[in-house]
C-alpha positions as CSV (number, residue, x, y, z in Angstrom):
1,M,189.1,103.3,145.4
2,D,189.2,101.2,148.5
3,R,192.7,100.9,150.1
4,T,192.3,97.1,150.2
5,K,192.0,97.2,146.4
6,A,194.5,100.0,145.7
7,A,197.5,98.1,147.2
8,P,197.0,95.0,145.1
9,T,196.4,97.1,142.0
10,L,199.7,98.9,142.6
11,G,201.3,95.5,143.2
12,I,200.1,94.3,139.8
13,V,201.4,97.4,138.1
14,G,204.7,96.9,139.9
15,C,205.0,93.3,138.7
16,L,204.3,94.4,135.2
17,L,207.0,97.0,135.5
18,V,209.5,94.3,136.6
19,L,208.5,92.2,133.6
20,A,208.9,95.2,131.3
21,A,212.4,96.0,132.7
22,L,213.3,92.3,132.1
23,V,212.1,92.4,128.4
24,W,213.9,95.7,127.7
25,P,217.3,94.2,126.8
26,Y,215.6,91.7,124.4
27,L,214.3,94.7,122.4
28,Q,217.9,96.0,121.8
29,E,220.2,93.0,121.7
30,T,220.2,89.4,120.5
31,A,218.8,86.7,122.8
32,S,222.2,85.1,123.2
33,S,223.9,88.3,124.4
34,V,221.1,89.0,126.8
35,S,221.3,85.5,128.1
36,T,225.0,86.0,128.7
37,Y,224.3,89.3,130.4
38,Y,221.6,87.8,132.7
39,G,223.9,84.9,133.5
40,S,226.7,87.2,134.5
41,G,225.2,88.1,137.8
42,A,225.1,86.2,141.1
43,V,221.6,85.1,140.3
44,T,219.6,85.4,137.1
45,P,216.9,88.1,137.3
46,L,214.6,85.8,135.2
47,A,213.8,84.0,138.5
48,A,212.5,87.4,139.8
49,G,210.5,87.6,136.5
50,L,208.9,84.2,137.3
51,L,208.0,85.4,140.8
52,A,206.6,88.6,139.4
53,F,204.4,86.7,137.0
54,V,203.1,84.5,139.8
55,S,202.7,87.6,142.0
56,I,200.3,89.2,139.4
57,I,198.0,86.2,140.0
58,V,198.4,86.5,143.7
59,F,197.7,90.2,143.8
60,A,194.7,89.7,141.5
61,A,193.3,87.1,143.7
62,G,193.5,89.5,146.7
63,R,192.1,92.4,144.7
64,E,189.1,90.5,143.6
65,E,188.7,88.8,147.0
66,R,188.9,85.3,145.5
67,S,191.3,84.1,148.3
68,D,191.8,84.8,151.9
69,P,193.2,88.3,152.1
70,A,195.7,87.5,154.9
71,L,197.1,84.5,152.9
72,V,197.3,86.6,149.8
73,A,199.1,89.5,151.7
74,G,201.6,87.1,153.2
75,A,202.3,85.3,149.9
76,A,202.6,88.6,148.1
77,L,205.0,90.0,150.7
78,V,207.2,86.9,150.5
79,F,207.3,87.0,146.7
80,G,207.8,90.8,146.7
81,L,210.8,90.5,149.0
82,F,212.3,87.7,147.0
83,I,211.9,89.8,143.8
84,L,213.6,92.7,145.4
85,V,216.5,90.6,146.8
86,I,217.1,88.8,143.5
87,D,217.1,92.0,141.4
88,V,219.3,94.0,143.8
89,S,221.8,91.2,144.0
90,F,221.8,91.0,140.2
91,A,222.2,94.8,139.9
92,L,225.2,94.6,142.2
93,T,227.0,91.7,140.5
94,A,226.0,91.9,136.8
95,R,228.6,92.7,134.2
96,V,227.4,95.1,131.4
97,D,230.6,94.5,129.4
98,V,229.5,91.1,128.3
99,I,226.9,92.7,126.0
100,G,228.2,93.7,122.6
101,G,226.7,96.4,120.4
102,N,224.4,98.8,122.4
103,A,225.9,98.1,125.8
104,A,225.8,101.9,126.5
105,S,222.0,101.9,126.2
106,L,221.7,99.1,128.7
107,T,224.1,100.4,131.3
108,Y,221.3,101.5,133.6
109,Q,218.9,98.6,132.9
110,R,220.0,96.7,136.0
111,W,219.5,99.7,138.2
112,V,216.0,100.4,136.7
113,L,215.2,96.8,137.4
114,A,216.3,97.0,141.0
115,A,214.3,100.3,141.4
116,V,211.0,99.0,140.0
117,S,211.4,95.8,142.2
118,I,210.7,98.0,145.2
119,V,207.1,98.5,144.0
120,P,205.8,94.9,144.4
121,A,207.5,94.5,147.8
122,G,206.2,97.9,149.0
123,S,202.7,97.4,147.8
124,A,202.6,94.0,149.4
125,A,203.7,95.5,152.7
126,W,201.1,98.2,152.2
127,Y,198.4,95.6,151.6
128,A,199.5,93.6,154.7
129,R,199.5,96.9,156.8
130,T,196.0,97.8,155.5
131,L,194.7,94.4,156.6
132,G,196.3,94.9,160.0
133,L,198.8,92.2,159.7
134,L,201.9,94.4,160.1
């Protein structure tokens, strides 16, 4: 696979991982307790989920060469960095004790979310580097 297609493909996979990590608590807890959990941090990680969803479209446009590659790489890099900053700030400030029931199973969810947030930012940087922009 071409490097100019591999980086956006990895970005799409990374964004899907971010979305999966955001859905994970909803599979184990009630929506109201997850809402309280997501609201307990400095910033809600659902904003990063929205950016991840938009980033899938951006990465796909770059992968299929439907938009200017330099513009796509720049937009993906900005979105990826914002996803990373939002999720890391959430991981550092969120309170797990606000979730009742299976809080033990969600103890590491915020750290998993922060870890998978590295993938979209890293793949966007890789894409920009491959295009000679960085």
